C-alpha positions in Angstrom: -23.0 -1.7 127.2 -25.9 -3.8 127.4 -25.8 -6.2 124.1 -29.4 -7.8 123.3 -29.3 -11.2 121.7 -32.0 -11.7 119.3 -33.7 -15.6 119.2 -32.8 -15.2 115.9 -29.0 -15.6 116.9 -30.0 -18.5 119.0 -30.6 -20.6 115.9 -27.7 -19.1 114.7 -25.4 -20.4 116.8 -27.5 -23.5 117.3 -27.0 -24.3 113.6 -23.3 -23.6 114.0 -23.0 -26.7 116.7 -25.4 -29.2 115.2 -24.2 -30.2 111.4 -27.6 -31.2 110.3 -29.8 -27.7 110.0 -32.6 -27.8 112.4 -35.7 -26.1 111.1 -36.1 -22.6 112.4 -39.3 -22.5 113.2 -38.6 -25.8 116.2 -35.7 -23.9 117.6 -37.8 -20.3 117.7 -40.5 -22.3 119.3 -37.8 -24.3 121.7 -36.7 -21.1 122.6 -39.7 -19.6 123.2 -41.3 -21.8 125.6 -37.9 -21.4 127.2 -38.5 -17.9 128.2 -42.2 -18.4 128.6 -41.7 -20.5 131.3 -38.9 -18.6 133.4 -41.4 -15.5 132.7 -44.1 -17.6 134.9 -41.7 -19.4 137.3 -40.0 -15.8 138.6 -44.1 -14.5 138.4 -44.9 -17.1 140.5 -42.0 -16.3 143.0 -40.0 -19.1 142.3 -36.1 -19.3 141.6 -35.1 -20.8 138.2 -31.6 -22.4 138.5 -30.1 -23.0 134.9 -27.1 -25.6 135.9 -23.4 -24.5 134.9 -25.2 -21.1 133.9 -26.8 -19.5 137.0 -29.5 -18.6 138.7 -32.6 -15.9 138.4 -34.4 -14.5 141.4 -37.1 -12.2 142.0 -36.5 -9.9 144.4 -38.1 -6.6 145.8 -36.7 -3.2 146.5 -38.3 -1.9 149.8 -40.4 1.6 150.2 -38.4 4.5 150.2 -39.4 8.3 151.2 -39.2 10.7 149.1 -39.2 14.8 149.4 -41.0 16.6 146.7 -38.9 20.0 147.3 -41.4 22.0 144.9 -44.3 21.0 147.5 -42.4 20.1 150.3 -44.6 16.5 150.8 -43.2 13.9 152.4 -44.3 10.6 149.9 -43.9 7.0 150.5 -43.1 4.7 147.3 -44.1 1.3 147.1 -41.6 -1.3 146.5 -40.7 -2.7 143.2 -40.0 -6.2 142.1 -36.8 -6.8 140.0 -34.9 -9.9 138.8 -31.9 -10.9 140.2 -29.2 -13.2 138.1 -26.0 -14.7 139.5 -23.9 -16.8 137.5 -22.8 -19.6 138.9 -19.5 -20.3 140.4 -17.9 -22.4 137.2 -19.3 -20.6 134.8 -18.0 -17.4 136.1 -14.5 -19.0 136.7 -14.4 -20.3 133.3 -15.2 -16.7 131.8 -12.8 -15.1 134.4 -10.1 -17.9 133.1 -10.7 -17.2 129.0 -11.6 -13.7 128.5 -8.5 -11.4 127.9 -9.4 -7.9 129.8 -7.0 -6.3 127.0 -8.9 -7.7 124.0 -12.1 -7.1 126.0 -12.2 -3.8 126.9 -9.2 -2.1 124.6 -6.5 -2.0 127.0 -2.8 -1.7 126.2 
């Protein structure tokens, strides 16, 4: 299951952590700037490391050969770019210790 967290959810989480309310537009503009900077760096081939969270890295799938079974032709597809994310070891260890698989996945 892929859970999407919207930017408004980030704003609500910030408001819970900070006792004084921050204007929603300020928080959302900071979130937009953060995502824009990450996107720019990934587009330029620069790895983005967020300390104690993880690393975003742009990788590329190599070209592959395909066969069209109807026409019996062989063709080569172009390589594609994809974003790889690797959790920081400390954060991974924290998640592993703090999550209960029985509660998370509904096991017995």
